[in-house]
Each structure stands twice: as structure tokens, then as C-alpha cells.
A tleap script that builds the chain and sets N, CA, C and O, in Angstrom:
source leaprc.protein.ff14SB
mol = sequence {
  NMET LYS ILE GLY LEU TYR LEU ARG VAL SER
  THR THR ASN GLN LYS ASN ASN THR SER LEU
  GLY TYR GLN ASN THR LEU GLY MET ASP PHE
  CYS LYS ARG SER ASP TYR GLU TYR GLU ILE
  PHE GLU ASP VAL GLU SER GLY GLY LYS TYR
  ASN ARG LEU GLU PHE ASP LYS LEU LYS GLU
  LYS ILE LYS ASN LYS GLU LEU GLY GLY ILE
  TRP VAL TYR ASP ASN ASP ARG LEU SER ARG
  THR MET GLU VAL GLY MET LYS ILE SER ASP
  LEU ILE LEU GLU ASN LYS CYS ARG LEU PHE
  ILE LEU THR VAL LEU CYS ASN LEU CLYS
}
set mol.1.N position { -8.293 0.696 1.825 }
set mol.1.CA position { -8.716 -0.681 1.796 }
set mol.1.C position { -7.483 -1.560 1.594 }
set mol.1.O position { -6.531 -1.189 0.908 }
set mol.2.N position { -7.536 -2.726 2.210 }
set mol.2.CA position { -6.473 -3.712 2.049 }
set mol.2.C position { -7.004 -4.854 1.204 }
set mol.2.O position { -8.101 -5.359 1.446 }
set mol.3.N position { -6.219 -5.264 0.205 }
set mol.3.CA position { -6.625 -6.359 -0.654 }
set mol.3.C position { -5.569 -7.459 -0.637 }
set mol.3.O position { -4.406 -7.228 -0.309 }
set mol.4.N position { -6.002 -8.644 -0.995 }
set mol.4.CA position { -5.107 -9.780 -1.100 }
set mol.4.C position { -4.674 -9.954 -2.539 }
set mol.4.O position { -5.508 -10.077 -3.437 }
set mol.5.N position { -3.371 -9.965 -2.758 }
set mol.5.CA position { -2.852 -10.285 -4.087 }
set mol.5.C position { -2.719 -11.793 -4.142 }
set mol.5.O position { -1.922 -12.375 -3.406 }
set mol.6.N position { -3.491 -12.429 -5.006 }
set mol.6.CA position { -3.421 -13.882 -5.101 }
set mol.6.C position { -2.645 -14.268 -6.349 }
set mol.6.O position { -3.079 -14.025 -7.475 }
set mol.7.N position { -1.489 -14.874 -6.124 }
set mol.7.CA position { -0.604 -15.300 -7.196 }
set mol.7.C position { -0.598 -16.822 -7.220 }
set mol.7.O position { -0.439 -17.463 -6.181 }
set mol.8.N position { -0.772 -17.404 -8.412 }
set mol.8.CA position { -0.807 -18.864 -8.489 }
set mol.8.C position { -0.217 -19.348 -9.795 }
set mol.8.O position { -0.448 -18.774 -10.859 }
set mol.9.N position { 0.547 -20.413 -9.688 }
set mol.9.CA position { 0.980 -21.200 -10.831 }
set mol.9.C position { 0.679 -22.653 -10.496 }
set mol.9.O position { 0.468 -22.999 -9.334 }
set mol.10.N position { 0.661 -23.504 -11.519 }
set mol.10.CA position { 0.290 -24.902 -11.307 }
set mol.10.C position { 1.460 -25.815 -10.996 }
set mol.10.O position { 1.297 -26.830 -10.317 }
set mol.11.N position { 2.636 -25.462 -11.487 }
set mol.11.CA position { 3.771 -26.385 -11.364 }
set mol.11.C position { 5.013 -25.688 -10.832 }
set mol.11.O position { 5.143 -24.466 -10.896 }
set mol.12.N position { 5.911 -26.496 -10.311 }
set mol.12.CA position { 7.183 -25.971 -9.821 }
set mol.12.C position { 7.978 -25.327 -10.950 }
set mol.12.O position { 8.668 -24.332 -10.727 }
set mol.13.N position { 7.892 -25.883 -12.164 }
set mol.13.CA position { 8.599 -25.276 -13.302 }
set mol.13.C position { 8.115 -23.856 -13.538 }
set mol.13.O position { 8.921 -22.969 -13.822 }
set mol.14.N position { 6.817 -23.627 -13.426 }
set mol.14.CA position { 6.292 -22.280 -13.591 }
set mol.14.C position { 6.745 -21.378 -12.456 }
set mol.14.O position { 6.992 -20.189 -12.656 }
set mol.15.N position { 6.852 -21.952 -11.256 }
set mol.15.CA position { 7.297 -21.169 -10.105 }
set mol.15.C position { 8.720 -20.682 -10.327 }
set mol.15.O position { 9.068 -19.560 -9.959 }
set mol.16.N position { 9.538 -21.532 -10.931 }
set mol.16.CA position { 10.947 -21.202 -11.108 }
set mol.16.C position { 11.200 -20.235 -12.250 }
set mol.16.O position { 12.298 -19.688 -12.349 }
set mol.17.N position { 10.217 -20.003 -13.120 }
set mol.17.CA position { 10.426 -18.980 -14.137 }
set mol.17.C position { 9.903 -17.658 -13.602 }
set mol.17.O position { 9.843 -17.468 -12.387 }
set mol.18.N position { 9.533 -16.766 -14.460 }
set mol.18.CA position { 9.163 -15.420 -13.995 }
set mol.18.C position { 7.675 -15.238 -13.727 }
set mol.18.O position { 7.259 -14.129 -13.390 }
set mol.19.N position { 6.863 -16.270 -13.863 }
set mol.19.CA position { 5.412 -16.093 -13.767 }
set mol.19.C position { 4.959 -15.511 -12.428 }
set mol.19.O position { 4.214 -14.531 -12.414 }
set mol.20.N position { 5.384 -16.084 -11.312 }
set mol.20.CA position { 4.975 -15.545 -10.009 }
set mol.20.C position { 5.531 -14.138 -9.798 }
set mol.20.O position { 4.838 -13.258 -9.286 }
set mol.21.N position { 6.776 -13.936 -10.192 }
set mol.21.CA position { 7.374 -12.608 -10.062 }
set mol.21.C position { 6.644 -11.570 -10.887 }
set mol.21.O position { 6.444 -10.438 -10.445 }
set mol.22.N position { 6.246 -11.961 -12.091 }
set mol.22.CA position { 5.513 -11.059 -12.977 }
set mol.22.C position { 4.151 -10.702 -12.381 }
set mol.22.O position { 3.765 -9.533 -12.367 }
set mol.23.N position { 3.423 -11.711 -11.889 }
set mol.23.CA position { 2.130 -11.460 -11.249 }
set mol.23.C position { 2.309 -10.538 -10.040 }
set mol.23.O position { 1.520 -9.616 -9.836 }
set mol.24.N position { 3.333 -10.789 -9.253 }
set mol.24.CA position { 3.617 -9.995 -8.062 }
set mol.24.C position { 3.859 -8.534 -8.425 }
set mol.24.O position { 3.289 -7.631 -7.811 }
set mol.25.N position { 4.692 -8.310 -9.410 }
set mol.25.CA position { 5.012 -6.949 -9.834 }
set mol.25.C position { 3.763 -6.203 -10.300 }
set mol.25.O position { 3.537 -5.056 -9.917 }
set mol.26.N position { 2.955 -6.865 -11.128 }
set mol.26.CA position { 1.733 -6.222 -11.626 }
set mol.26.C position { 0.759 -5.921 -10.484 }
set mol.26.O position { 0.151 -4.851 -10.455 }
set mol.27.N position { 0.611 -6.855 -9.551 }
set mol.27.CA position { -0.289 -6.641 -8.423 }
set mol.27.C position { 0.149 -5.504 -7.526 }
set mol.27.O position { -0.663 -4.668 -7.131 }
set mol.28.N position { 1.436 -5.469 -7.203 }
set mol.28.CA position { 1.942 -4.387 -6.348 }
set mol.28.C position { 1.816 -3.044 -7.050 }
set mol.28.O position { 1.468 -2.046 -6.418 }
set mol.29.N position { 2.095 -3.005 -8.356 }
set mol.29.CA position { 1.947 -1.757 -9.112 }
set mol.29.C position { 0.491 -1.274 -9.087 }
set mol.29.O position { 0.231 -0.084 -8.914 }
set mol.30.N position { -0.446 -2.199 -9.259 }
set mol.30.CA position { -1.865 -1.848 -9.207 }
set mol.30.C position { -2.215 -1.234 -7.851 }
set mol.30.O position { -2.892 -0.208 -7.783 }
set mol.31.N position { -1.753 -1.863 -6.783 }
set mol.31.CA position { -2.064 -1.369 -5.434 }
set mol.31.C position { -1.450 -0.001 -5.177 }
set mol.31.O position { -2.081 0.862 -4.567 }
set mol.32.N position { -0.242 0.195 -5.634 }
set mol.32.CA position { 0.406 1.494 -5.434 }
set mol.32.C position { -0.333 2.590 -6.190 }
set mol.32.O position { -0.548 3.678 -5.656 }
set mol.33.N position { -0.726 2.307 -7.442 }
set mol.33.CA position { -1.467 3.304 -8.235 }
set mol.33.C position { -2.840 3.592 -7.644 }
set mol.33.O position { -3.346 4.710 -7.746 }
set mol.34.N position { -3.438 2.586 -7.028 }
set mol.34.CA position { -4.804 2.723 -6.487 }
set mol.34.C position { -4.824 3.095 -5.016 }
set mol.34.O position { -5.891 3.274 -4.428 }
set mol.35.N position { -3.641 3.212 -4.419 }
set mol.35.CA position { -3.495 3.549 -3.005 }
set mol.35.C position { -4.156 2.512 -2.099 }
set mol.35.O position { -4.822 2.867 -1.126 }
set mol.36.N position { -3.968 1.220 -2.422 }
set mol.36.CA position { -4.448 0.119 -1.599 }
set mol.36.C position { -3.297 -0.501 -0.834 }
set mol.36.O position { -2.185 -0.618 -1.349 }
set mol.37.N position { -3.566 -0.891 0.384 }
set mol.37.CA position { -2.641 -1.745 1.111 }
set mol.37.C position { -2.840 -3.152 0.563 }
set mol.37.O position { -3.881 -3.451 -0.022 }
set mol.38.N position { -1.844 -4.015 0.750 }
set mol.38.CA position { -1.995 -5.363 0.207 }
set mol.38.C position { -1.232 -6.386 1.041 }
set mol.38.O position { -0.311 -6.065 1.792 }
set mol.39.N position { -1.660 -7.629 0.870 }
set mol.39.CA position { -0.980 -8.783 1.441 }
set mol.39.C position { -0.882 -9.812 0.317 }
set mol.39.O position { -1.821 -9.980 -0.461 }
set mol.40.N position { 0.236 -10.486 0.236 }
set mol.40.CA position { 0.490 -11.423 -0.862 }
set mol.40.C position { 0.219 -12.857 -0.421 }
set mol.40.O position { 0.643 -13.288 0.651 }
set mol.41.N position { -0.501 -13.587 -1.281 }
set mol.41.CA position { -0.794 -14.998 -1.082 }
set mol.41.C position { -0.336 -15.721 -2.349 }
set mol.41.O position { -0.770 -15.379 -3.449 }
set mol.42.N position { 0.525 -16.704 -2.201 }
set mol.42.CA position { 1.172 -17.334 -3.361 }
set mol.42.C position { 1.061 -18.853 -3.265 }
set mol.42.O position { 1.505 -19.451 -2.286 }
set mol.43.N position { 0.469 -19.471 -4.279 }
set mol.43.CA position { 0.322 -20.925 -4.315 }
set mol.43.C position { 0.973 -21.516 -5.559 }
set mol.43.O position { 1.000 -20.891 -6.619 }
set mol.44.N position { 1.496 -22.725 -5.412 }
set mol.44.CA position { 1.927 -23.550 -6.532 }
set mol.44.C position { 1.034 -24.789 -6.470 }
set mol.44.O position { 1.417 -25.829 -5.935 }
set mol.45.N position { -0.159 -24.647 -7.028 }
set mol.45.CA position { -1.179 -25.702 -6.975 }
set mol.45.C position { -2.137 -25.536 -8.138 }
set mol.45.O position { -2.180 -24.488 -8.781 }
set mol.46.N position { -2.897 -26.574 -8.397 }
set mol.46.CA position { -3.893 -26.556 -9.455 }
set mol.46.C position { -5.026 -25.595 -9.127 }
set mol.46.O position { -5.467 -25.509 -7.981 }
set mol.47.N position { -5.491 -24.879 -10.136 }
set mol.47.CA position { -6.641 -24.004 -9.979 }
set mol.47.C position { -7.949 -24.779 -9.982 }
set mol.47.O position { -9.020 -24.191 -9.837 }
set mol.48.N position { -7.870 -26.095 -10.148 }
set mol.48.CA position { -9.056 -26.936 -10.103 }
set mol.48.C position { -9.447 -27.344 -8.690 }
set mol.48.O position { -10.465 -28.003 -8.481 }
set mol.49.N position { -8.626 -26.946 -7.725 }
set mol.49.CA position { -8.896 -27.267 -6.315 }
set mol.49.C position { -9.345 -26.003 -5.582 }
set mol.49.O position { -8.755 -24.936 -5.754 }
set mol.50.N position { -10.391 -26.130 -4.767 }
set mol.50.CA position { -10.857 -24.985 -3.984 }
set mol.50.C position { -9.981 -24.775 -2.756 }
set mol.50.O position { -9.728 -23.638 -2.358 }
set mol.51.N position { -9.523 -25.855 -2.162 }
set mol.51.CA position { -8.686 -25.753 -0.963 }
set mol.51.C position { -7.215 -25.822 -1.360 }
set mol.51.O position { -6.718 -26.844 -1.833 }
set mol.52.N position { -6.539 -24.694 -1.149 }
set mol.52.CA position { -5.108 -24.555 -1.424 }
set mol.52.C position { -4.519 -23.798 -0.235 }
set mol.52.O position { -5.184 -22.942 0.347 }
set mol.53.N position { -3.302 -24.103 0.118 }
set mol.53.CA position { -2.693 -23.581 1.347 }
set mol.53.C position { -2.859 -22.064 1.510 }
set mol.53.O position { -3.475 -21.617 2.478 }
set mol.54.N position { -2.335 -21.290 0.605 }
set mol.54.CA position { -2.394 -19.829 0.740 }
set mol.54.C position { -3.780 -19.281 0.419 }
set mol.54.O position { -4.213 -18.300 1.023 }
set mol.55.N position { -4.475 -19.901 -0.521 }
set mol.55.CA position { -5.822 -19.448 -0.850 }
set mol.55.C position { -6.753 -19.629 0.343 }
set mol.55.O position { -7.641 -18.807 0.567 }
set mol.56.N position { -6.555 -20.697 1.106 }
set mol.56.CA position { -7.357 -20.898 2.314 }
set mol.56.C position { -7.129 -19.764 3.310 }
set mol.56.O position { -8.073 -19.316 3.960 }
set mol.57.N position { -5.902 -19.302 3.434 }
set mol.57.CA position { -5.599 -18.172 4.327 }
set mol.57.C position { -6.287 -16.901 3.831 }
set mol.57.O position { -6.842 -16.134 4.618 }
set mol.58.N position { -6.241 -16.689 2.518 }
set mol.58.CA position { -6.893 -15.524 1.933 }
set mol.58.C position { -8.402 -15.581 2.181 }
set mol.58.O position { -9.001 -14.571 2.550 }
set mol.59.N position { -9.021 -16.742 1.985 }
set mol.59.CA position { -10.457 -16.888 2.220 }
set mol.59.C position { -10.817 -16.537 3.664 }
set mol.59.O position { -11.817 -15.858 3.900 }
set mol.60.N position { -10.030 -16.982 4.616 }
set mol.60.CA position { -10.308 -16.680 6.023 }
set mol.60.C position { -10.215 -15.185 6.293 }
set mol.60.O position { -11.024 -14.638 7.043 }
set mol.61.N position { -9.240 -14.526 5.690 }
set mol.61.CA position { -9.099 -13.078 5.896 }
set mol.61.C position { -10.254 -12.314 5.254 }
set mol.61.O position { -10.668 -11.269 5.756 }
set mol.62.N position { -10.770 -12.834 4.149 }
set mol.62.CA position { -11.955 -12.228 3.535 }
set mol.62.C position { -13.148 -12.388 4.480 }
set mol.62.O position { -13.870 -11.425 4.741 }
set mol.63.N position { -13.353 -13.601 4.989 }
set mol.63.CA position { -14.484 -13.876 5.883 }
set mol.63.C position { -14.393 -13.068 7.173 }
set mol.63.O position { -15.416 -12.663 7.724 }
set mol.64.N position { -13.170 -12.832 7.659 }
set mol.64.CA position { -12.962 -12.071 8.890 }
set mol.64.C position { -12.905 -10.562 8.642 }
set mol.64.O position { -12.639 -9.786 9.559 }
set mol.65.N position { -13.155 -10.156 7.406 }
set mol.65.CA position { -13.172 -8.730 7.021 }
set mol.65.C position { -11.812 -8.051 7.189 }
set mol.65.O position { -11.739 -6.831 7.334 }
set mol.66.N position { -10.748 -8.832 7.171 }
set mol.66.CA position { -9.402 -8.261 7.212 }
set mol.66.C position { -8.975 -7.777 5.834 }
set mol.66.O position { -8.081 -6.939 5.713 }
set mol.67.N position { -9.612 -8.304 4.800 }
set mol.67.CA position { -9.358 -7.897 3.424 }
set mol.67.C position { -10.675 -7.512 2.776 }
set mol.67.O position { -11.697 -8.159 3.002 }
set mol.68.N position { -10.653 -6.462 1.974 }
set mol.68.CA position { -11.867 -6.023 1.296 }
set mol.68.C position { -11.894 -6.362 -0.173 }
set mol.68.O position { -12.857 -6.044 -0.871 }
set mol.69.N position { -10.824 -7.018 -0.659 }
set mol.69.CA position { -10.785 -7.346 -2.073 }
set mol.69.C position { -9.707 -8.360 -2.387 }
set mol.69.O position { -8.836 -8.659 -1.571 }
set mol.70.N position { -9.800 -8.880 -3.608 }
set mol.70.CA position { -8.818 -9.830 -4.132 }
set mol.70.C position { -8.362 -9.312 -5.486 }
set mol.70.O position { -9.182 -8.909 -6.311 }
set mol.71.N position { -7.056 -9.323 -5.713 }
set mol.71.CA position { -6.497 -8.996 -7.023 }
set mol.71.C position { -5.866 -10.251 -7.597 }
set mol.71.O position { -5.151 -10.970 -6.898 }
set mol.72.N position { -6.133 -10.517 -8.877 }
set mol.72.CA position { -5.474 -11.609 -9.595 }
set mol.72.C position { -5.044 -11.112 -10.965 }
set mol.72.O position { -5.638 -10.190 -11.524 }
set mol.73.N position { -4.012 -11.733 -11.490 }
set mol.73.CA position { -3.515 -11.404 -12.829 }
set mol.73.C position { -4.564 -11.741 -13.886 }
set mol.73.O position { -4.790 -10.968 -14.817 }
set mol.74.N position { -5.195 -12.889 -13.736 }
set mol.74.CA position { -6.204 -13.348 -14.683 }
set mol.74.C position { -7.192 -14.220 -13.912 }
set mol.74.O position { -6.839 -14.801 -12.886 }
set mol.75.N position { -8.411 -14.312 -14.398 }
set mol.75.CA position { -9.439 -15.084 -13.708 }
set mol.75.C position { -9.021 -16.540 -13.502 }
set mol.75.O position { -9.411 -17.157 -12.510 }
set mol.76.N position { -8.236 -17.094 -14.421 }
set mol.76.CA position { -7.835 -18.497 -14.271 }
set mol.76.C position { -6.829 -18.715 -13.144 }
set mol.76.O position { -6.508 -19.857 -12.814 }
set mol.77.N position { -6.333 -17.642 -12.557 }
set mol.77.CA position { -5.479 -17.795 -11.373 }
set mol.77.C position { -6.338 -18.192 -10.176 }
set mol.77.O position { -5.850 -18.850 -9.257 }
set mol.78.N position { -7.606 -17.802 -10.179 }
set mol.78.CA position { -8.526 -18.178 -9.102 }
set mol.78.C position { -9.088 -19.573 -9.321 }
set mol.78.O position { -9.131 -20.382 -8.394 }
set mol.79.N position { -9.516 -19.855 -10.541 }
set mol.79.CA position { -10.235 -21.105 -10.780 }
set mol.79.C position { -10.011 -21.625 -12.182 }
set mol.79.O position { -9.889 -20.860 -13.139 }
set mol.80.N position { -9.959 -22.942 -12.285 }
set mol.80.CA position { -9.876 -23.602 -13.581 }
set mol.80.C position { -11.100 -24.470 -13.854 }
set mol.80.O position { -11.189 -25.111 -14.901 }
set mol.81.N position { -12.053 -24.491 -12.903 }
set mol.81.CA position { -13.261 -25.279 -13.110 }
set mol.81.C position { -14.489 -24.464 -12.725 }
set mol.81.O position { -14.408 -23.532 -11.925 }
set mol.82.N position { -15.614 -24.828 -13.304 }
set mol.82.CA position { -16.849 -24.110 -13.001 }
set mol.82.C position { -17.242 -24.302 -11.535 }
set mol.82.O position { -17.690 -23.359 -10.884 }
set mol.83.N position { -17.078 -25.507 -11.022 }
set mol.83.CA position { -17.450 -25.780 -9.633 }
set mol.83.C position { -16.665 -24.897 -8.661 }
set mol.83.O position { -17.245 -24.294 -7.758 }
set mol.84.N position { -15.360 -24.826 -8.846 }
set mol.84.CA position { -14.523 -23.990 -7.981 }
set mol.84.C position { -14.862 -22.513 -8.199 }
set mol.84.O position { -14.922 -21.738 -7.244 }
set mol.85.N position { -15.081 -22.133 -9.448 }
set mol.85.CA position { -15.439 -20.751 -9.747 }
set mol.85.C position { -16.722 -20.315 -9.064 }
set mol.85.O position { -16.827 -19.180 -8.599 }
set mol.86.N position { -17.697 -21.210 -9.000 }
set mol.86.CA position { -18.964 -20.893 -8.327 }
set mol.86.C position { -18.748 -20.701 -6.824 }
set mol.86.O position { -19.338 -19.801 -6.226 }
set mol.87.N position { -17.917 -21.526 -6.219 }
set mol.87.CA position { -17.631 -21.382 -4.787 }
set mol.87.C position { -16.937 -20.054 -4.517 }
set mol.87.O position { -17.230 -19.381 -3.529 }
set mol.88.N position { -16.021 -19.684 -5.394 }
set mol.88.CA position { -15.308 -18.414 -5.216 }
set mol.88.C position { -16.261 -17.239 -5.420 }
set mol.88.O position { -16.187 -16.248 -4.694 }
set mol.89.N position { -17.153 -17.343 -6.401 }
set mol.89.CA position { -18.163 -16.291 -6.598 }
set mol.89.C position { -19.026 -16.139 -5.353 }
set mol.89.O position { -19.315 -15.022 -4.924 }
set mol.90.N position { -19.436 -17.260 -4.775 }
set mol.90.CA position { -20.234 -17.211 -3.541 }
set mol.90.C position { -19.457 -16.533 -2.417 }
set mol.90.O position { -20.013 -15.704 -1.695 }
set mol.91.N position { -18.184 -16.874 -2.262 }
set mol.91.CA position { -17.333 -16.248 -1.236 }
set mol.91.C position { -17.300 -14.734 -1.415 }
set mol.91.O position { -17.449 -13.984 -0.450 }
set mol.92.N position { -17.108 -14.296 -2.642 }
set mol.92.CA position { -17.016 -12.868 -2.944 }
set mol.92.C position { -18.348 -12.169 -2.659 }
set mol.92.O position { -18.381 -11.116 -2.023 }
set mol.93.N position { -19.432 -12.759 -3.132 }
set mol.93.CA position { -20.754 -12.149 -2.937 }
set mol.93.C position { -21.174 -12.115 -1.477 }
set mol.93.O position { -21.652 -11.090 -0.992 }
set mol.94.N position { -21.000 -13.230 -0.773 }
set mol.94.CA position { -21.416 -13.316 0.631 }
set mol.94.C position { -20.654 -12.347 1.519 }
set mol.94.O position { -21.180 -11.888 2.533 }
set mol.95.N position { -19.433 -12.035 1.151 }
set mol.95.CA position { -18.598 -11.171 1.978 }
set mol.95.C position { -18.456 -9.764 1.414 }
set mol.95.O position { -17.663 -8.965 1.913 }
set mol.96.N position { -19.224 -9.465 0.376 }
set mol.96.CA position { -19.199 -8.136 -0.247 }
set mol.96.C position { -17.768 -7.704 -0.563 }
set mol.96.O position { -17.364 -6.566 -0.322 }
set mol.97.N position { -17.040 -8.639 -1.100 }
set mol.97.CA position { -15.632 -8.452 -1.441 }
set mol.97.C position { -15.527 -7.887 -2.858 }
set mol.97.O position { -16.387 -8.154 -3.697 }
set mol.98.N position { -14.502 -7.128 -3.120 }
set mol.98.CA position { -14.246 -6.608 -4.460 }
set mol.98.C position { -13.241 -7.527 -5.153 }
set mol.98.O position { -12.308 -8.030 -4.526 }
set mol.99.N position { -13.440 -7.734 -6.430 }
set mol.99.CA position { -12.535 -8.567 -7.219 }
set mol.99.C position { -11.907 -7.726 -8.307 }
set mol.99.O position { -12.607 -7.117 -9.116 }
set mol.100.N position { -10.588 -7.694 -8.326 }
set mol.100.CA position { -9.838 -6.965 -9.339 }
set mol.100.C position { -9.109 -7.995 -10.201 }
set mol.100.O position { -8.357 -8.822 -9.685 }
set mol.101.N position { -9.330 -7.943 -11.505 }
set mol.101.CA position { -8.622 -8.821 -12.426 }
set mol.101.C position { -7.716 -7.921 -13.252 }
set mol.101.O position { -8.180 -7.105 -14.048 }
set mol.102.N position { -6.420 -8.086 -13.045 }
set mol.102.CA position { -5.381 -7.225 -13.596 }
set mol.102.C position { -5.670 -5.796 -13.174 }
set mol.102.O position { -5.276 -5.414 -12.073 }
set mol.103.N position { -6.322 -5.002 -13.968 }
set mol.103.CA position { -6.615 -3.630 -13.542 }
set mol.103.C position { -8.106 -3.332 -13.660 }
set mol.103.O position { -8.503 -2.168 -13.697 }
set mol.104.N position { -8.930 -4.368 -13.718 }
set mol.104.CA position { -10.368 -4.187 -13.891 }
set mol.104.C position { -11.082 -4.560 -12.599 }
set mol.104.O position { -10.791 -5.605 -12.018 }
set mol.105.N position { -11.988 -3.748 -12.151 }
set mol.105.CA position { -12.831 -4.063 -10.995 }
set mol.105.C position { -14.059 -4.789 -11.489 }
set mol.105.O position { -14.777 -4.299 -12.361 }
set mol.106.N position { -14.300 -5.965 -10.928 }
set mol.106.CA position { -15.489 -6.736 -11.280 }
set mol.106.C position { -16.518 -6.577 -10.186 }
set mol.106.O position { -16.251 -6.903 -9.029 }
set mol.107.N position { -17.674 -6.087 -10.528 }
set mol.107.CA position { -18.765 -5.971 -9.572 }
set mol.107.C position { -19.697 -7.145 -9.791 }
set mol.107.O position { -20.424 -7.192 -10.783 }
set mol.108.N position { -19.677 -8.099 -8.862 }
set mol.108.CA position { -20.564 -9.252 -8.949 }
set mol.108.C position { -21.794 -8.944 -8.113 }
set mol.108.O position { -21.740 -8.993 -6.884 }
set mol.109.N position { -22.898 -8.627 -8.767 }
set mol.109.CA position { -24.133 -8.297 -8.039 }
set mol.109.C position { -25.263 -9.118 -8.582 }
set mol.109.O position { -26.394 -8.998 -8.112 }
savepdb mol mol.pdb
quit
């Protein structure tokens, strides 16, 4: 299975420190241990927005069945608001996508 590693920080200052690199390392390590292929999607945007440049690409690949799962370091990397979180939950459920948070598989049924 191929999954999307979704890495996100809110500000350029966070981008310039180790946060994105740290998320990247943890995601790649998870995929290697689990024998998953992966593609990286990286945003420097607020988690309060549903439409973000790289996240939009990830959503399309989920809808087109090019990806079977999403990995994030923490749930707040996906969403910072209930409204956005509900839309993401719908995306995951409608597309029978798997969600991995750090090293935990979340089954949304």
C-alpha cells in the first residue's frame, strides 16, 4: 500500500527549524518498518483551513485511489478546527482510507 505522509507547520519560522524534518523522519521510518510505499506532502499553512496547496494534492490522490492511507505526526497536523476535522473525517470514510497518527492506525467506522 502507498500512503501520503502529510507534514505541516503553520509558520515559516517553524519551517526553518527542525519540525518538518522531524515529521519527515518519523513518517519515513514508520513506512519503512511497515513496508509501505509513500509520497510526501508538505505545507506551511494554518490547520484551520481545509484547502491547502499540498493537502489538496493529497486529497485528490486519495479520491483517485492512488493512496490508501494518510500518515501524520499528530492529529493537529491535519486539522485545528472541528469543521475542518469533520471534512477530513468524511474524506477518509468516503474513500475507505486508513489514517495513521504517528504509529497508531485509526479505524474510523
